Every structure is written in C-alpha cells, then in structure tokens.
C-alpha positions in Angstrom: -45.3 -27.7 -98.6 -45.0 -24.2 -100.0 -46.4 -23.9 -103.6 -43.7 -23.0 -106.1 -44.3 -20.4 -108.9 -43.7 -21.7 -112.4 -41.8 -19.6 -115.0 -44.0 -18.7 -117.9 -42.4 -17.8 -121.3 -44.3 -15.6 -123.8 -42.2 -14.8 -126.9 -38.9 -13.3 -125.8 -40.1 -12.5 -122.2 -40.6 -14.6 -119.1 -42.9 -14.0 -116.1 -43.3 -15.5 -112.7 -47.0 -15.4 -112.0 -48.4 -15.4 -108.5 -52.0 -16.4 -108.5 -52.1 -17.1 -104.7 -52.7 -13.4 -103.8 -50.1 -13.5 -101.0 -47.3 -11.7 -102.8 -44.0 -12.7 -104.4 -40.7 -12.8 -102.6 -37.4 -12.5 -104.6 -34.4 -13.8 -102.7 -34.9 -16.1 -99.6 -32.3 -14.2 -97.5 -30.0 -11.2 -97.4 -27.3 -13.5 -98.8 -29.4 -14.5 -101.9 -28.1 -13.1 -105.2 -30.5 -10.9 -107.1 -30.0 -8.8 -110.3 -32.3 -7.0 -112.7 -32.0 -6.0 -116.4 -29.0 -8.2 -117.1 -27.0 -6.9 -114.1 -24.7 -9.4 -112.3 -26.6 -10.7 -109.3 -25.5 -9.3 -105.9 -26.3 -9.9 -102.3 -28.6 -7.4 -100.4 -26.8 -4.0 -100.3 -25.8 -2.7 -96.9 -25.2 0.7 -95.4 -21.8 2.4 -95.7 -22.0 3.2 -92.0 -21.7 7.0 -92.4 -23.3 8.8 -89.4 -24.3 12.4 -90.2 -28.1 12.0 -89.6 -30.7 14.7 -89.9 -34.1 15.0 -88.2 -37.1 14.5 -90.4 -38.7 17.9 -91.3 -35.7 19.9 -90.2 -34.0 22.5 -92.5 -30.6 20.9 -92.1 -28.7 20.6 -95.3 -28.2 17.1 -96.8 -24.6 16.3 -97.5 -23.1 13.2 -99.2 -22.5 11.6 -95.8 -26.0 12.4 -94.5 -27.8 9.2 -93.6 -31.5 8.6 -94.1 -33.5 5.7 -92.6 -36.9 6.4 -94.2 -38.6 6.1 -90.8 -38.3 2.3 -90.9 -35.8 0.3 -88.9 -32.5 1.4 -87.5 -30.3 1.1 -90.5 -29.6 4.4 -92.3 -28.2 4.9 -95.8 -26.6 7.8 -97.6 -27.9 9.0 -100.9 -24.6 7.5 -102.3 -25.4 4.1 -100.7 -28.9 4.2 -102.4 -27.6 5.1 -105.8 -24.8 2.4 -105.6 -27.3 -0.3 -104.6 -29.8 0.6 -107.3 -26.9 0.5 -109.9 -25.6 -2.8 -108.6 -29.1 -4.4 -108.7 -29.5 -3.1 -112.3 -32.6 -1.0 -111.3 -30.9 2.2 -112.7 -28.2 2.4 -115.4 -24.6 2.7 -114.2 
C-alpha cells in the first residue's frame, strides 16, 4: 500500500507535506487535471508539432516556430507552446 499525503491547513493556506523523502508527484498520468493559483485544471500540455529545430550551440536565429527539446526526450516545443502551457497551468499570468 502506498502511503497517502494528508492535507494540512494553516490559516488561509494548505500544504501537502511529504515526510518520506522520496518526492511528491502531482498528477498520476498525462490525463490528470492540474492547475495552480486558481487556474482551471488542464491535462498535461502537448507540443504544437512545429518542426523548425535548431542545433544546440548554433548561431541560428530562433523564430516563433523554432522547436526546443531541452536535450531531454524526443518531444520538442516552441516558445509559444511553453508560454501557453505555463499560462494554462496558472504558473504565469495570462
């Protein structure tokens, strides 16, 4: 059985403590709905599929459709994809 974290309320705020030292996962899958700072919860954002990719360390200009993968995995995102996802999740103001 996996231990479940308990919600702790302190005044007007709530916290989910993790005293196990093994990290905290938010959302069990890509289909889980997550939202921050009062934003409506959304599923995990996906790439727009644009394909103008640059090589790391190159002097190629970055355009709105330039994709970046961060050197991890095969999925690449445009800067627009990243800003849209951050706004939808409520991590930056829209």
